[in-house]
Each structure stands twice: as structure tokens, then as C-alpha cells.
C-alpha positions as CSV (number, residue, x, y, z in Angstrom):
1,M,0.0,0.0,0.0
2,K,1.2,3.6,-0.8
3,E,0.0,6.8,0.7
4,F,-0.3,10.3,-0.8
5,T,-1.9,13.5,0.4
6,C,-4.5,15.3,-1.4
7,A,-2.2,18.2,-1.9
8,S,0.6,15.9,-3.4
9,L,-1.9,14.8,-5.9
10,G,-2.8,18.4,-6.8
11,G,-5.5,19.1,-4.3
12,T,-5.7,21.5,-1.6
13,C,-5.8,19.5,1.7
14,E,-3.7,17.1,3.6
15,A,-6.1,14.2,3.6
16,V,-4.3,10.9,3.1
17,I,-5.4,9.0,-0.1
18,S,-4.0,5.3,-0.2
19,G,-4.2,2.3,-2.3
20,N,-2.5,-0.8,-3.4
21,S,-2.2,0.3,-7.0
22,P,-2.1,3.5,-9.0
23,E,-5.6,2.9,-10.1
24,E,-6.9,2.3,-6.7
25,V,-5.2,5.5,-5.4
26,M,-6.6,7.5,-8.4
27,G,-10.1,6.1,-7.8
28,N,-9.9,7.0,-4.1
29,G,-8.5,10.3,-4.8
30,W,-11.4,11.0,-7.3
31,Q,-13.9,10.0,-4.7
32,H,-12.3,12.4,-2.2
33,L,-12.2,15.2,-4.7
34,E,-15.9,14.9,-5.5
35,E,-16.9,14.6,-1.9
36,T,-14.6,17.2,-0.4
37,H,-13.7,19.6,-3.3
38,P,-16.7,19.5,-5.8
39,D,-15.6,22.6,-7.6
40,M,-12.1,21.3,-8.3
41,A,-13.7,17.9,-9.5
42,T,-15.7,19.9,-11.9
43,A,-12.8,21.7,-13.2
44,M,-10.9,18.6,-13.7
45,K,-13.8,17.0,-15.6
46,A,-13.6,20.0,-18.0
47,M,-9.8,19.6,-18.4
48,P,-8.5,18.8,-22.0
49,Q,-7.6,15.1,-22.5
50,E,-3.9,16.1,-22.9
51,G,-4.1,17.7,-19.4
52,K,-5.5,14.5,-17.9
53,E,-3.0,12.3,-19.7
54,E,-0.1,14.6,-18.4
55,W,-1.4,14.3,-14.8
56,T,-1.7,10.5,-15.1
57,K,1.8,10.2,-16.4
58,N,3.0,12.5,-13.6
59,F,1.3,10.5,-11.0
60,R,2.6,7.2,-12.3
61,A,6.1,8.5,-11.8
62,Q,5.1,9.7,-8.3
63,W,3.7,6.1,-7.6
64,D,6.9,4.5,-8.8
65,S,9.1,6.5,-6.4
66,A,6.8,6.4,-3.3
67,P,7.7,4.1,-0.5
68,E,5.4,1.4,0.7
69,A,3.3,2.6,3.6
């Protein structure tokens, strides 16, 4: 399992987002974003596809270098 903060994923708070795979963290992070930061979730939905792909690429690099929790 790996842990990230909302802020380290591009959010605005220090809530811990965890998961056993990059996909699980992304899903848990998205759920947190929709529940806690709905305006930011709306903005992300409107983001161009290239921006979403760049975020995912950057997150996967973050995942690879993060220690196990």
C-alpha cells in the first residue's frame, strides 16, 4: 500500500489517499475530490484530455518512487 496526500496529488488539503495500485489511489482520490472539493472535481472534468494524460503520467512516476506505507 502507498499513501499520498490530497495536496501531493494536486488538491488543496492534507487528507491521506491510499491504495494498493495506482488505479486504486486514483479512484480513491477522485472520490475524495468529488466529496470534499466539488468545484475542483468539476474543473478537472472540464480539463482537456492532454492535461488528464499529463497528470496521469506524472502520478505514475510519483507512484513508482513512493515508498510502501
